[in-house]
N, C-alpha and C positions, 0 to 999 in steps of 0.2 A: 277862460281858455287861453287867451294870449299870455296872461301871467304864468300859467302852468308851463307853456312852451318855453318861455324865457328862463324859468327856474330849472327846467330839465336841461336845457343847453348849457347853462352855467355850471350845473353839477357835472355834466360830461366833461367839460373843459377842465374843471378842477381835478377830477379823477385821472385824466390823462397826464396832467402836469406832475402829480405826486405818485405815479404808478410804481416808480422804483422803490419808494419808501414802503408802499403797500405790499409789494411783492419782492422780498429779498432774493428769491431764487432768480428772478429776472435781472435784478441788479447785479448779482454775481456773474451772470452770463455776459453782461455788458463790459465788465472790468477788463478782461483780457483784450478785447477789441480796442478799448480806449488806451490801454498800456502800450499796445503795439503801435498805435498811431503816434504816441509820444516818443517811443523808441525810434521810429522812422524819422521823425522830425529832428531829434537830437543827434542821430548818427550820420546825417548828411553833412559832409564837409563844407565849410564856407567857401565862397569864391576865392581862388588864389591860395587856399590852404594846401599844405603838402601832406599827402597821405603816406603813412608808414608803408615801406615795402613788405613788411611782414604780414600785411593784410592779404587775403586771397585776391587774386587777379580778377578783374571784372571783364566779362566777355562783351565786346562791342562789335558793331558791324565791321570795323577795320581789323580787329584782332581775333574774331571768332574763328576757330578752327586752325589758328596759326600758333606756333610756338615762338613767342617773341622774347628775346633776351632783354632782361632788365639791365639798364646801364649801371655800372659800378665805377667808383673812382679808380682810375688806372694806377698801376704800379709803374713808375717811370724810372728808367735806369740808363746810364751811359757806360758803354764798354770802354776800357782803357786801351789805347793804341800802343803797339810795341815801339813805335817810333816816337812816342810821347804825345800827351794830350788825350782828349776823349773823343769818342765817336758821337754820332748824333743821338739825341734823347729818344729813347724807345719806350712806348707804352705797351705793357703786357696785357693782352686781351684774352679772356677765358674761353672764347669761342662760343658756339651755340648753333641754333637752327633759326634760319630767317627765310623770308620770301624774297627771292632775287628776281629782278626784272619787272616788267609791267606788261600786262596784256593790252593788245592794240588791234582794233579791227582793220587797220590799214597795213598790218603785217610788218610793223617796225622791227628792227633787228634786236630790240631788247625784250622780245617776247618769244615763247610763252613764259609767263612768270612761273617759277617753280620753287619748291622747298630745297634748300641747300644746307648741309651741315658743315660747320667750320670747326676745325681743331684749334686748340690754343696756339697763339703765335704772338710775336711782337711786331709793332709797326711804328714808323717814325712819328713822333709828336708833331713835327713840322716837315714841310717839304725840304729836301736837301738844299742847303744854302750855298751861295758862292764861297763863303768861308770854309765850309766842309769840303766842297768839291775842289777848290783851288789847292788845298793841302794834298789831295790825291794827285792832282795834275802835276804839281811840282815834284812829288815823290816818284812819279812814274815817267817824267819827262814828256808829258803831253802839253799841247798848247792850252793856254787858259781860254775858256769860252768867252764869247763876246757878251758884255753886259748892256749893250745898246745905249750906253750913256745914262743909264738909270742908277748906277751905283752897284756895289758888290755886297760884301759883308753879310748882312742878314736877309738880303733879298733872295728869293728862290732862284737857284741856278736854272737858266734856260739856255736854249740853243745847243742842247746836248742830245745826241742820238740815242736810240734804244741800245745800241751796241756799247756806247760810252757809259750809259747808266748801269748796264750789266757789269761792265768792267769795274766801275766804282764799287758795286756790291761785292764783287770777287776780291777786290783789294781790302775792303773792310773785313772780310772773312779771314784773309791772311794776317791782317794786323791784330785781330782780336782772338782768333782761334774759335770763333763762332761762325755759324752758317748764315750769312746775309744773302739776300736776293731781292728781286722785285716782287711785290705782292702779286698774287693771282688776282684776276678780275673779280672773283667771288669774294676773296678776302678784302679787297679794296671796297666793294659795295657794302659788305657787312660792317666794316669799320666806319664807313661814311654814314650809314643809316643809324648806327649806334642805338639799336633797339626800336627805332621809329618805323612807321609804315607810310609816311607821307612821301610826296615826290621830292621834297628836300628834307634834310635832317631835322629842321625846325618845324616842319609841317607841310603846308601846301602854299605855293606861290611865293614870289619875291617879297622880302621884308627889308626895310632900310637897316643899314648897319650890320649886315650879315656877311658880305663878301664884296670883292671887286670884280666887275665884269663890264660888258659893254653898256648895260643899262641898269646897274645896281645902285647908282646914286652916290658913289664914293668919289673922293678926290682923285683917285687913280683910274677911274673908268676910261677905257679905250686909250689910255696914255702910257701906262707902264704897270708892272707888277708892284705890289706893296710889300714892305718888309714882313717877314713871316710873323704871325701872331698879332697882326693889326686888328683882327676881329675876334669875337668870342669863340671859344672852342665848342665842339659838339659834345654831347653827353659822355662820350668816351675820352674826353680831354684832348681831342685831335684838332689841330688848327688848319684852316684853309683847305678843307676837304671839298669845298665848293669854290669855284672861281680862282683867281690869282694866276697860277700856272696849271695847265693841263698836265696830267701825270701818266707817264708810261706804266703799264702793268706787264706781266709776264706772258700773257696769252697771245697766240696767233689769232688773227681775226677770222671768224666765221659768222655769216649773217644769221641772226637768231640763235636760240639756245637749244634747239632740238639736238639731242645726242651729247650735250655738254655734260661734264662731270657734275655730280651732285654732292661731292665731298670736299669741295673747296680747292681742288687741284687746278692748275692752269690748263686751258685747252690748247693742246699742241698738235692737233690733227687737222687744223684748218689751213688756210692760205697763209703760210708763214712769210710770204713776201710782204705782208702787212702785219703790223702789231697794233694792239688795242691801247688807247689812251683814254683817261677818264677825268671828269671833274670840271669841265669848262675852263675859261681863261679870261684874263683882263679885257680882251678884245672880242669876246664871244658873247652872244645874248644870254640872258639869265636862264632861258629854257634849256640851254645846252649844258648847264651845270646841275641839272636835276640828278638825283642819286642813281638813276637807272640808265641814263643816256650814255651812249658809246661813241667813240670816234676811232679812226684808224689812220695810220701813217706807215710809210716804209721805214724799216729799222734804221736807215741812214739819215732820216729827216732831222734837220737842225733848225728849228723855228723859234722865234722869240716867245712863243706861247707854250713851248714844250719843256716841262721839267719832270721831276719824279720824287718819290719818297721810297725808302727801303723798308723791307720786312726782314724778320730774323726768326730762326727756329728757336723754340724755348731752350 
């Protein structure tokens, strides 16, 4: 009896192991499942691999339900000035739809987050430098702004008011025959995010070697601005969108975004006794240079942390 039981169990195990060979139909049913498993393994990109942009976008918790613009290499151009030389380098952005602002339970003035559509426009690759601004100042008989002992040339111009930044853009328009202006707040944030959805264009939280601010870990922290282009650009090819000098934008300040335009235009119905500035600065903490954070100053303010970059119509 014991021998019979042992032989029966051995036969059962043998039949189980060779079942596919004994039943071709069952084996045929298993092949697609196995093939799918192999496909899933071989189609997963290795860590650090670059996935072609022609592949369908993958919906993630951060991007689900949002229309996120894929960064593309910018087309950069300099307009020739009638008085000689070239204007600032400008990157042509194709525009798109993005999520502006950030929702906050504490009622911060960068909420509610909402979808905004941006038309194509050009924006400065760098913050306007002393070299660029001094040419304008000499041509129009204006005093040269203070460089606070840090040097001029390729450092971002600071100590200029909103009125002076607007005057520089108007002068560029006359010199080039193109329409220059300050970017709207929505255009500025779109350009800064460069298709990303994090609090900073590189993701979330401070990373070494990204910018100069109060606590960024650079050699210029809380001492001075850095020459433009001292840190890597964002995916749109724009430098110093975070830190260095805070940048004037065109908008009048209103707390929060309720009632704000959703088409990229500047908001001009608020308290125009104050204007918006963006991007943090060399002497401000890193949290102040997050992509959605706002600041405000009177249009006549001339501080060592305040600079700007220009935008241009296509």
